[in-house]
A tleap script that builds the chain and sets N, CA, C and O, in Angstrom:
source leaprc.protein.ff14SB
mol = sequence {
  NMET ASN TYR GLN ALA PHE ASN ASN ASN SER
  LEU THR LEU MET TYR GLU SER VAL ARG GLY
  ALA LEU ALA SER ASP ASP ALA GLN ALA GLY
  LEU GLY GLU GLU GLY ARG PHE ARG VAL ARG
  GLU THR PRO ASP TRP ARG THR HIE ALA ALA
  ASP LEU GLU SER GLU MET LEU LYS ARG GLY
  MET PHE PHE GLU VAL ILE ASP TRP SER GLU
  ASP GLN ALA THR LEU PRO PHE ASP GLN LEU
  ARG GLU ASP LEU GLN ARG PRO PRO ARG GLY
  GLN GLY ARG VAL HIE THR PRO GLY GLY ARG
  ARG LEU ILE ALA ILE GLU ALA ARG GLU HIE
  HIE HIE PRO ARG ARG GLU HIE ALA ASN CHIE
}
set mol.1.N position { 106.042 122.835 92.817 }
set mol.1.CA position { 104.890 123.654 93.116 }
set mol.1.C position { 105.392 124.953 93.747 }
set mol.1.O position { 106.339 124.944 94.534 }
set mol.2.N position { 104.764 126.041 93.405 }
set mol.2.CA position { 105.137 127.348 93.940 }
set mol.2.C position { 104.385 127.594 95.248 }
set mol.2.O position { 103.315 128.203 95.255 }
set mol.3.N position { 104.956 127.114 96.350 }
set mol.3.CA position { 104.285 127.224 97.655 }
set mol.3.C position { 104.183 128.666 98.131 }
set mol.3.O position { 103.306 128.984 98.935 }
set mol.4.N position { 105.053 129.540 97.656 }
set mol.4.CA position { 105.011 130.950 98.045 }
set mol.4.C position { 103.713 131.622 97.589 }
set mol.4.O position { 103.300 132.630 98.161 }
set mol.5.N position { 103.079 131.067 96.569 }
set mol.5.CA position { 101.861 131.657 96.019 }
set mol.5.C position { 100.627 131.394 96.893 }
set mol.5.O position { 99.593 132.038 96.715 }
set mol.6.N position { 100.734 130.457 97.830 }
set mol.6.CA position { 99.593 130.080 98.658 }
set mol.6.C position { 99.590 130.856 99.963 }
set mol.6.O position { 100.648 131.197 100.491 }
set mol.7.N position { 98.388 131.137 100.487 }
set mol.7.CA position { 98.313 131.796 101.791 }
set mol.7.C position { 98.495 130.752 102.895 }
set mol.7.O position { 98.521 129.550 102.629 }
set mol.8.N position { 98.621 131.228 104.138 }
set mol.8.CA position { 98.884 130.344 105.270 }
set mol.8.C position { 97.810 129.280 105.446 }
set mol.8.O position { 98.125 128.123 105.725 }
set mol.9.N position { 96.550 129.657 105.287 }
set mol.9.CA position { 95.461 128.686 105.437 }
set mol.9.C position { 95.548 127.578 104.393 }
set mol.9.O position { 95.269 126.418 104.694 }
set mol.10.N position { 95.930 127.925 103.185 }
set mol.10.CA position { 96.063 126.925 102.125 }
set mol.10.C position { 97.202 125.961 102.429 }
set mol.10.O position { 97.069 124.755 102.223 }
set mol.11.N position { 98.322 126.490 102.918 }
set mol.11.CA position { 99.453 125.628 103.287 }
set mol.11.C position { 99.047 124.660 104.391 }
set mol.11.O position { 99.371 123.474 104.335 }
set mol.12.N position { 98.332 125.173 105.399 }
set mol.12.CA position { 97.877 124.327 106.501 }
set mol.12.C position { 96.935 123.244 106.006 }
set mol.12.O position { 97.046 122.089 106.418 }
set mol.13.N position { 96.018 123.600 105.135 }
set mol.13.CA position { 95.079 122.620 104.589 }
set mol.13.C position { 95.821 121.522 103.819 }
set mol.13.O position { 95.522 120.339 103.988 }
set mol.14.N position { 96.772 121.902 102.987 }
set mol.14.CA position { 97.525 120.900 102.228 }
set mol.14.C position { 98.320 119.987 103.161 }
set mol.14.O position { 98.380 118.777 102.945 }
set mol.15.N position { 98.930 120.566 104.198 }
set mol.15.CA position { 99.726 119.774 105.136 }
set mol.15.C position { 98.838 118.805 105.914 }
set mol.15.O position { 99.191 117.640 106.097 }
set mol.16.N position { 97.691 119.289 106.366 }
set mol.16.CA position { 96.769 118.422 107.098 }
set mol.16.C position { 96.190 117.339 106.185 }
set mol.16.O position { 95.828 116.262 106.659 }
set mol.17.N position { 96.101 117.612 104.892 }
set mol.17.CA position { 95.642 116.593 103.943 }
set mol.17.C position { 96.649 115.447 103.848 }
set mol.17.O position { 96.260 114.285 103.735 }
set mol.18.N position { 97.937 115.775 103.893 }
set mol.18.CA position { 98.967 114.732 103.902 }
set mol.18.C position { 98.803 113.886 105.161 }
set mol.18.O position { 98.827 112.656 105.097 }
set mol.19.N position { 98.634 114.552 106.313 }
set mol.19.CA position { 98.446 113.827 107.577 }
set mol.19.C position { 97.210 112.918 107.503 }
set mol.19.O position { 97.252 111.776 107.962 }
set mol.20.N position { 96.123 113.418 106.932 }
set mol.20.CA position { 94.895 112.641 106.822 }
set mol.20.C position { 95.047 111.434 105.917 }
set mol.20.O position { 94.544 110.353 106.223 }
set mol.21.N position { 95.738 111.616 104.807 }
set mol.21.CA position { 95.961 110.500 103.884 }
set mol.21.C position { 96.824 109.426 104.550 }
set mol.21.O position { 96.574 108.232 104.385 }
set mol.22.N position { 97.843 109.858 105.304 }
set mol.22.CA position { 98.704 108.911 106.019 }
set mol.22.C position { 97.899 108.150 107.071 }
set mol.22.O position { 98.033 106.933 107.195 }
set mol.23.N position { 97.070 108.859 107.824 }
set mol.23.CA position { 96.242 108.218 108.855 }
set mol.23.C position { 95.263 107.227 108.231 }
set mol.23.O position { 95.031 106.150 108.780 }
set mol.24.N position { 94.697 107.585 107.099 }
set mol.24.CA position { 93.771 106.695 106.404 }
set mol.24.C position { 94.483 105.417 105.962 }
set mol.24.O position { 93.978 104.313 106.167 }
set mol.25.N position { 95.657 105.575 105.358 }
set mol.25.CA position { 96.438 104.409 104.932 }
set mol.25.C position { 96.795 103.519 106.121 }
set mol.25.O position { 96.697 102.294 106.039 }
set mol.26.N position { 97.210 104.146 107.234 }
set mol.26.CA position { 97.589 103.369 108.412 }
set mol.26.C position { 96.389 102.618 108.980 }
set mol.26.O position { 96.526 101.478 109.423 }
set mol.27.N position { 95.220 103.245 108.971 }
set mol.27.CA position { 94.005 102.577 109.465 }
set mol.27.C position { 93.662 101.380 108.581 }
set mol.27.O position { 93.291 100.319 109.085 }
set mol.28.N position { 93.786 101.548 107.277 }
set mol.28.CA position { 93.498 100.436 106.368 }
set mol.28.C position { 94.519 99.315 106.535 }
set mol.28.O position { 94.172 98.136 106.480 }
set mol.29.N position { 95.790 99.695 106.741 }
set mol.29.CA position { 96.826 98.682 106.961 }
set mol.29.C position { 96.532 97.897 108.234 }
set mol.29.O position { 96.780 96.693 108.294 }
set mol.30.N position { 96.005 98.574 109.251 }
set mol.30.CA position { 95.636 97.904 110.491 }
set mol.30.C position { 94.527 96.877 110.304 }
set mol.30.O position { 94.383 95.954 111.106 }
set mol.31.N position { 93.754 97.040 109.252 }
set mol.31.CA position { 92.691 96.086 108.919 }
set mol.31.C position { 93.163 95.036 107.914 }
set mol.31.O position { 92.387 94.193 107.463 }
set mol.32.N position { 94.465 95.106 107.569 }
set mol.32.CA position { 95.015 94.145 106.616 }
set mol.32.C position { 94.755 94.508 105.168 }
set mol.32.O position { 94.917 93.675 104.276 }
set mol.33.N position { 94.350 95.753 104.931 }
set mol.33.CA position { 94.057 96.201 103.567 }
set mol.33.C position { 95.177 97.111 103.059 }
set mol.33.O position { 95.957 97.651 103.843 }
set mol.34.N position { 95.240 97.270 101.752 }
set mol.34.CA position { 96.212 98.188 101.170 }
set mol.34.C position { 95.678 99.615 101.288 }
set mol.34.O position { 94.489 99.871 101.101 }
set mol.35.N position { 96.581 100.524 101.600 }
set mol.35.CA position { 96.191 101.921 101.733 }
set mol.35.C position { 95.701 102.501 100.419 }
set mol.35.O position { 96.252 102.214 99.356 }
set mol.36.N position { 94.686 103.300 100.498 }
set mol.36.CA position { 94.077 103.911 99.313 }
set mol.36.C position { 95.010 104.948 98.671 }
set mol.36.O position { 95.022 105.113 97.452 }
set mol.37.N position { 95.797 105.648 99.518 }
set mol.37.CA position { 96.630 106.736 99.007 }
set mol.37.C position { 98.100 106.347 98.809 }
set mol.37.O position { 98.836 107.044 98.110 }
set mol.38.N position { 98.526 105.245 99.416 }
set mol.38.CA position { 99.889 104.731 99.300 }
set mol.38.C position { 100.934 105.792 99.671 }
set mol.38.O position { 101.929 105.972 98.970 }
set mol.39.N position { 100.687 106.487 100.787 }
set mol.39.CA position { 101.546 107.585 101.223 }
set mol.39.C position { 102.955 107.088 101.548 }
set mol.39.O position { 103.936 107.691 101.113 }
set mol.40.N position { 103.063 106.008 102.301 }
set mol.40.CA position { 104.397 105.502 102.687 }
set mol.40.C position { 105.164 104.930 101.492 }
set mol.40.O position { 106.394 104.949 101.473 }
set mol.41.N position { 104.445 104.432 100.515 }
set mol.41.CA position { 105.099 103.817 99.350 }
set mol.41.C position { 105.447 104.823 98.258 }
set mol.41.O position { 106.168 104.486 97.319 }
set mol.42.N position { 104.948 106.046 98.366 }
set mol.42.CA position { 105.147 107.060 97.329 }
set mol.42.C position { 106.005 108.201 97.883 }
set mol.42.O position { 105.502 109.036 98.635 }
set mol.43.N position { 107.286 108.251 97.524 }
set mol.43.CA position { 108.206 109.262 98.075 }
set mol.43.C position { 107.756 110.710 97.852 }
set mol.43.O position { 108.116 111.590 98.634 }
set mol.44.N position { 106.985 110.966 96.810 }
set mol.44.CA position { 106.543 112.339 96.540 }
set mol.44.C position { 105.646 112.894 97.645 }
set mol.44.O position { 105.574 114.111 97.820 }
set mol.45.N position { 104.961 112.025 98.395 }
set mol.45.CA position { 104.160 112.497 99.525 }
set mol.45.C position { 105.064 113.153 100.568 }
set mol.45.O position { 104.759 114.238 101.061 }
set mol.46.N position { 106.183 112.490 100.905 }
set mol.46.CA position { 107.127 113.054 101.893 }
set mol.46.C position { 107.760 114.328 101.368 }
set mol.46.O position { 107.951 115.286 102.116 }
set mol.47.N position { 108.080 114.342 100.107 }
set mol.47.CA position { 108.666 115.542 99.507 }
set mol.47.C position { 107.685 116.698 99.586 }
set mol.47.O position { 108.063 117.817 99.931 }
set mol.48.N position { 106.431 116.431 99.267 }
set mol.48.CA position { 105.384 117.451 99.339 }
set mol.48.C position { 105.258 117.982 100.772 }
set mol.48.O position { 105.197 119.194 100.980 }
set mol.49.N position { 105.219 117.081 101.758 }
set mol.49.CA position { 105.111 117.486 103.157 }
set mol.49.C position { 106.337 118.294 103.584 }
set mol.49.O position { 106.200 119.298 104.283 }
set mol.50.N position { 107.525 117.868 103.173 }
set mol.50.CA position { 108.752 118.587 103.534 }
set mol.50.C position { 108.778 119.980 102.915 }
set mol.50.O position { 109.206 120.937 103.560 }
set mol.51.N position { 108.326 120.098 101.682 }
set mol.51.CA position { 108.275 121.410 101.031 }
set mol.51.C position { 107.277 122.331 101.727 }
set mol.51.O position { 107.532 123.524 101.886 }
set mol.52.N position { 106.144 121.774 102.138 }
set mol.52.CA position { 105.159 122.558 102.891 }
set mol.52.C position { 105.747 123.002 104.229 }
set mol.52.O position { 105.594 124.159 104.622 }
set mol.53.N position { 106.422 122.081 104.934 }
set mol.53.CA position { 107.052 122.427 106.209 }
set mol.53.C position { 108.058 123.553 106.028 }
set mol.53.O position { 108.103 124.488 106.828 }
set mol.54.N position { 108.854 123.464 104.989 }
set mol.54.CA position { 109.872 124.480 104.719 }
set mol.54.C position { 109.241 125.854 104.531 }
set mol.54.O position { 109.714 126.844 105.089 }
set mol.55.N position { 108.184 125.910 103.753 }
set mol.55.CA position { 107.514 127.194 103.510 }
set mol.55.C position { 106.847 127.710 104.789 }
set mol.55.O position { 106.893 128.906 105.075 }
set mol.56.N position { 106.233 126.814 105.552 }
set mol.56.CA position { 105.587 127.247 106.791 }
set mol.56.C position { 106.620 127.749 107.799 }
set mol.56.O position { 106.361 128.705 108.529 }
set mol.57.N position { 107.778 127.114 107.841 }
set mol.57.CA position { 108.851 127.576 108.729 }
set mol.57.C position { 109.356 128.958 108.317 }
set mol.57.O position { 109.603 129.818 109.163 }
set mol.58.N position { 109.504 129.158 107.018 }
set mol.58.CA position { 109.945 130.466 106.525 }
set mol.58.C position { 108.998 131.572 106.962 }
set mol.58.O position { 109.416 132.706 107.194 }
set mol.59.N position { 107.713 131.231 107.071 }
set mol.59.CA position { 106.698 132.221 107.450 }
set mol.59.C position { 106.504 132.322 108.967 }
set mol.59.O position { 105.725 133.147 109.446 }
set mol.60.N position { 107.216 131.479 109.713 }
set mol.60.CA position { 107.074 131.500 111.164 }
set mol.60.C position { 105.770 130.912 111.657 }
set mol.60.O position { 105.309 131.250 112.747 }
set mol.61.N position { 105.171 130.036 110.869 }
set mol.61.CA position { 103.899 129.420 111.242 }
set mol.61.C position { 104.133 128.305 112.264 }
set mol.61.O position { 105.186 127.666 112.266 }
set mol.62.N position { 103.153 128.080 113.124 }
set mol.62.CA position { 103.170 126.962 114.065 }
set mol.62.C position { 102.395 125.814 113.444 }
set mol.62.O position { 101.347 126.022 112.832 }
set mol.63.N position { 102.917 124.588 113.603 }
set mol.63.CA position { 102.195 123.426 113.122 }
set mol.63.C position { 102.704 122.183 113.831 }
set mol.63.O position { 103.831 122.149 114.324 }
set mol.64.N position { 101.865 121.174 113.875 }
set mol.64.CA position { 102.245 119.894 114.452 }
set mol.64.C position { 102.943 119.075 113.371 }
set mol.64.O position { 102.405 118.873 112.283 }
set mol.65.N position { 104.137 118.614 113.685 }
set mol.65.CA position { 104.932 117.848 112.720 }
set mol.65.C position { 104.297 116.481 112.492 }
set mol.65.O position { 103.862 115.833 113.444 }
set mol.66.N position { 104.243 116.047 111.265 }
set mol.66.CA position { 103.719 114.718 110.933 }
set mol.66.C position { 104.707 113.675 111.439 }
set mol.66.O position { 105.906 113.762 111.177 }
set mol.67.N position { 104.194 112.696 112.160 }
set mol.67.CA position { 105.007 111.586 112.663 }
set mol.67.C position { 104.976 110.479 111.622 }
set mol.67.O position { 103.951 109.827 111.423 }
set mol.68.N position { 106.103 110.273 110.963 }
set mol.68.CA position { 106.169 109.301 109.880 }
set mol.68.C position { 106.513 107.893 110.369 }
set mol.68.O position { 106.569 106.965 109.562 }
set mol.69.N position { 106.745 107.715 111.677 }
set mol.69.CA position { 107.106 106.385 112.167 }
set mol.69.C position { 105.917 105.442 112.024 }
set mol.69.O position { 104.770 105.818 112.266 }
set mol.70.N position { 106.210 104.236 111.633 }
set mol.70.CA position { 105.140 103.260 111.398 }
set mol.70.C position { 104.627 102.641 112.678 }
set mol.70.O position { 103.533 102.078 112.698 }
set mol.71.N position { 105.409 102.736 113.762 }
set mol.71.CA position { 105.008 102.096 115.006 }
set mol.71.C position { 104.572 103.122 116.049 }
set mol.71.O position { 104.705 102.877 117.248 }
set mol.72.N position { 104.057 104.256 115.610 }
set mol.72.CA position { 103.729 105.316 116.553 }
set mol.72.C position { 102.653 104.896 117.562 }
set mol.72.O position { 102.619 105.439 118.666 }
set mol.73.N position { 101.797 103.972 117.227 }
set mol.73.CA position { 100.749 103.558 118.150 }
set mol.73.C position { 101.310 102.742 119.310 }
set mol.73.O position { 100.630 102.587 120.324 }
set mol.74.N position { 102.535 102.214 119.193 }
set mol.74.CA position { 103.093 101.384 120.247 }
set mol.74.C position { 104.076 102.143 121.127 }
set mol.74.O position { 104.660 101.552 122.035 }
set mol.75.N position { 104.273 103.425 120.887 }
set mol.75.CA position { 105.199 104.199 121.707 }
set mol.75.C position { 104.629 104.419 123.107 }
set mol.75.O position { 103.415 104.538 123.276 }
set mol.76.N position { 105.511 104.474 124.111 }
set mol.76.CA position { 105.042 104.811 125.456 }
set mol.76.C position { 104.818 106.318 125.543 }
set mol.76.O position { 105.752 107.074 125.809 }
set mol.77.N position { 103.575 106.754 125.316 }
set mol.77.CA position { 103.288 108.175 125.149 }
set mol.77.C position { 103.622 109.017 126.373 }
set mol.77.O position { 104.069 110.155 126.231 }
set mol.78.N position { 103.412 108.480 127.577 }
set mol.78.CA position { 103.730 109.271 128.763 }
set mol.78.C position { 105.223 109.578 128.834 }
set mol.78.O position { 105.608 110.708 129.134 }
set mol.79.N position { 106.067 108.580 128.561 }
set mol.79.CA position { 107.511 108.804 128.584 }
set mol.79.C position { 107.921 109.736 127.455 }
set mol.79.O position { 108.772 110.603 127.652 }
set mol.80.N position { 107.335 109.575 126.286 }
set mol.80.CA position { 107.638 110.443 125.160 }
set mol.80.C position { 107.299 111.888 125.494 }
set mol.80.O position { 108.077 112.792 125.189 }
set mol.81.N position { 106.150 112.115 126.114 }
set mol.81.CA position { 105.735 113.468 126.488 }
set mol.81.C position { 106.752 114.074 127.458 }
set mol.81.O position { 107.130 115.237 127.312 }
set mol.82.N position { 107.199 113.287 128.455 }
set mol.82.CA position { 108.202 113.778 129.401 }
set mol.82.C position { 109.503 114.119 128.687 }
set mol.82.O position { 110.111 115.153 128.965 }
set mol.83.N position { 109.929 113.264 127.776 }
set mol.83.CA position { 111.173 113.509 127.040 }
set mol.83.C position { 111.086 114.776 126.205 }
set mol.83.O position { 112.049 115.539 126.127 }
set mol.84.N position { 109.937 115.002 125.581 }
set mol.84.CA position { 109.773 116.187 124.746 }
set mol.84.C position { 109.742 117.462 125.574 }
set mol.84.O position { 110.158 118.518 125.098 }
set mol.85.N position { 109.256 117.376 126.804 }
set mol.85.CA position { 109.156 118.560 127.643 }
set mol.85.C position { 110.436 118.832 128.420 }
set mol.85.O position { 110.594 119.923 128.968 }
set mol.86.N position { 111.350 117.877 128.482 }
set mol.86.CA position { 112.611 118.066 129.182 }
set mol.86.C position { 113.497 118.983 128.344 }
set mol.86.O position { 113.778 118.681 127.184 }
set mol.87.N position { 113.934 120.094 128.919 }
set mol.87.CA position { 114.737 121.036 128.130 }
set mol.87.C position { 116.132 120.480 127.845 }
set mol.87.O position { 116.726 119.820 128.697 }
set mol.88.N position { 116.651 120.748 126.646 }
set mol.88.CA position { 118.036 120.371 126.362 }
set mol.88.C position { 118.956 121.139 127.312 }
set mol.88.O position { 118.572 122.187 127.833 }
set mol.89.N position { 120.154 120.631 127.539 }
set mol.89.CA position { 121.095 121.287 128.437 }
set mol.89.C position { 121.320 122.733 128.044 }
set mol.89.O position { 121.569 123.057 126.883 }
set mol.90.N position { 121.223 123.597 129.054 }
set mol.90.CA position { 121.511 125.007 128.822 }
set mol.90.C position { 120.399 125.770 128.127 }
set mol.90.O position { 120.605 126.922 127.745 }
set mol.91.N position { 119.227 125.172 127.948 }
set mol.91.CA position { 118.142 125.859 127.260 }
set mol.91.C position { 116.894 125.878 128.128 }
set mol.91.O position { 116.790 125.117 129.090 }
set mol.92.N position { 115.955 126.740 127.792 }
set mol.92.CA position { 114.712 126.872 128.546 }
set mol.92.C position { 113.773 125.712 128.319 }
set mol.92.O position { 114.019 124.849 127.476 }
set mol.93.N position { 112.701 125.701 129.076 }
set mol.93.CA position { 111.704 124.631 129.013 }
set mol.93.C position { 110.909 124.708 127.711 }
set mol.93.O position { 110.554 125.790 127.241 }
set mol.94.N position { 110.643 123.557 127.153 }
set mol.94.CA position { 109.852 123.451 125.934 }
set mol.94.C position { 108.444 123.051 126.330 }
set mol.94.O position { 108.255 122.029 126.989 }
set mol.95.N position { 107.461 123.833 125.942 }
set mol.95.CA position { 106.072 123.509 126.242 }
set mol.95.C position { 105.445 122.856 125.024 }
set mol.95.O position { 105.466 123.416 123.928 }
set mol.96.N position { 104.890 121.676 125.219 }
set mol.96.CA position { 104.243 120.958 124.129 }
set mol.96.C position { 102.840 120.596 124.563 }
set mol.96.O position { 102.645 119.555 125.189 }
set mol.97.N position { 101.849 121.430 124.248 }
set mol.97.CA position { 100.473 121.159 124.659 }
set mol.97.C position { 100.003 119.796 124.182 }
set mol.97.O position { 100.087 119.480 122.995 }
set mol.98.N position { 99.515 119.000 125.102 }
set mol.98.CA position { 98.998 117.681 124.736 }
set mol.98.C position { 100.066 116.727 124.247 }
set mol.98.O position { 99.740 115.713 123.629 }
set mol.99.N position { 101.342 117.020 124.505 }
set mol.99.CA position { 102.423 116.138 124.064 }
set mol.99.C position { 102.755 116.281 122.599 }
set mol.99.O position { 103.517 115.474 122.068 }
set mol.100.N position { 102.215 117.272 121.929 }
set mol.100.CA position { 102.466 117.456 120.499 }
set mol.100.C position { 103.738 118.264 120.292 }
set mol.100.O position { 104.053 119.160 121.075 }
set mol.101.N position { 104.454 117.941 119.242 }
set mol.101.CA position { 105.642 118.708 118.907 }
set mol.101.C position { 105.222 119.863 118.008 }
set mol.101.O position { 104.595 119.655 116.969 }
set mol.102.N position { 105.563 121.058 118.405 }
set mol.102.CA position { 105.245 122.232 117.608 }
set mol.102.C position { 106.532 122.822 117.067 }
set mol.102.O position { 107.562 122.809 117.741 }
set mol.103.N position { 106.473 123.327 115.874 }
set mol.103.CA position { 107.637 123.896 115.225 }
set mol.103.C position { 107.364 125.362 114.944 }
set mol.103.O position { 106.263 125.728 114.535 }
set mol.104.N position { 108.342 126.178 115.158 }
set mol.104.CA position { 108.252 127.590 114.795 }
set mol.104.C position { 109.652 128.135 114.638 }
set mol.104.O position { 110.602 127.618 115.228 }
set mol.105.N position { 109.775 129.153 113.864 }
set mol.105.CA position { 111.055 129.839 113.719 }
set mol.105.C position { 110.964 131.134 114.488 }
set mol.105.O position { 109.978 131.862 114.370 }
set mol.106.N position { 111.972 131.428 115.268 }
set mol.106.CA position { 111.997 132.693 115.986 }
set mol.106.C position { 112.509 133.775 115.055 }
set mol.106.O position { 113.404 133.549 114.241 }
set mol.107.N position { 111.928 134.943 115.191 }
set mol.107.CA position { 112.423 136.076 114.411 }
set mol.107.C position { 113.802 136.427 114.929 }
set mol.107.O position { 113.997 136.558 116.137 }
set mol.108.N position { 114.735 136.578 114.054 }
set mol.108.CA position { 116.101 136.910 114.441 }
set mol.108.C position { 116.279 138.408 114.406 }
set mol.108.O position { 115.727 139.100 113.551 }
set mol.109.N position { 117.054 138.896 115.342 }
set mol.109.CA position { 117.337 140.329 115.400 }
set mol.109.C position { 118.269 140.671 114.247 }
set mol.109.O position { 119.285 140.010 114.031 }
set mol.110.N position { 117.908 141.701 113.522 }
set mol.110.CA position { 118.738 142.139 112.413 }
set mol.110.C position { 119.728 143.171 112.917 }
set mol.110.O position { 119.344 144.116 113.606 }
set mol.111.N position { 120.981 143.004 112.586 }
set mol.111.CA position { 122.015 143.948 112.993 }
set mol.111.C position { 122.255 144.914 111.849 }
set mol.111.O position { 122.543 144.510 110.722 }
set mol.112.N position { 122.136 146.164 112.148 }
set mol.112.CA position { 122.351 147.189 111.144 }
set mol.112.C position { 123.746 147.762 111.316 }
set mol.112.O position { 124.117 148.136 112.428 }
set mol.113.N position { 124.529 147.842 110.251 }
set mol.113.CA position { 125.910 148.312 110.375 }
set mol.113.C position { 126.015 149.742 110.899 }
set mol.113.O position { 127.046 150.098 111.470 }
set mol.114.N position { 124.989 150.572 110.726 }
set mol.114.CA position { 125.059 151.963 111.170 }
set mol.114.C position { 124.803 152.125 112.667 }
set mol.114.O position { 125.168 153.141 113.259 }
set mol.115.N position { 124.178 151.124 113.269 }
set mol.115.CA position { 123.890 151.198 114.698 }
set mol.115.C position { 125.167 151.043 115.503 }
set mol.115.O position { 125.978 150.158 115.231 }
set mol.116.N position { 125.341 151.897 116.484 }
set mol.116.CA position { 126.500 151.767 117.349 }
set mol.116.C position { 126.035 151.238 118.684 }
set mol.116.O position { 124.982 151.629 119.187 }
set mol.117.N position { 126.819 150.351 119.252 }
set mol.117.CA position { 126.481 149.780 120.539 }
set mol.117.C position { 127.195 150.567 121.624 }
set mol.117.O position { 128.323 151.013 121.419 }
set mol.118.N position { 126.560 150.745 122.772 }
set mol.118.CA position { 127.078 151.556 123.855 }
set mol.118.C position { 128.400 150.999 124.421 }
set mol.118.O position { 129.198 151.759 124.968 }
set mol.119.N position { 128.630 149.718 124.299 }
set mol.119.CA position { 129.840 149.113 124.882 }
set mol.119.C position { 131.038 149.179 123.947 }
set mol.119.O position { 132.103 148.674 124.304 }
set mol.120.N position { 130.920 149.759 122.802 }
set mol.120.CA position { 132.047 149.769 121.847 }
set mol.120.C position { 132.832 151.028 121.966 }
set mol.120.O position { 133.813 151.214 121.247 }
savepdb mol mol.pdb
quit
């Protein structure tokens, strides 16, 4: 699929649709039923989500990463939130509103060969 052809809102809608289908399947599995969308059993769902993530990252978009773990409801959320907010060594604090993991790409400074630096 040519993800570059879609605007940001369309990418977000498609990504949230993957999340919704996964949540629906998980809810049905919790009731002992087979998932309607079979997201975990169909590798193309993950590929689709990964391709959407890649395009959204290229555009510097913010989004909540889909948690593909099957046991996410049993995680100790308070400890997980603390772990996510603890900065890695030598780096600044990571803010995760509501304990959610957010992804974004920082714009990198472009170095122009014609620019001269004062210290050279």
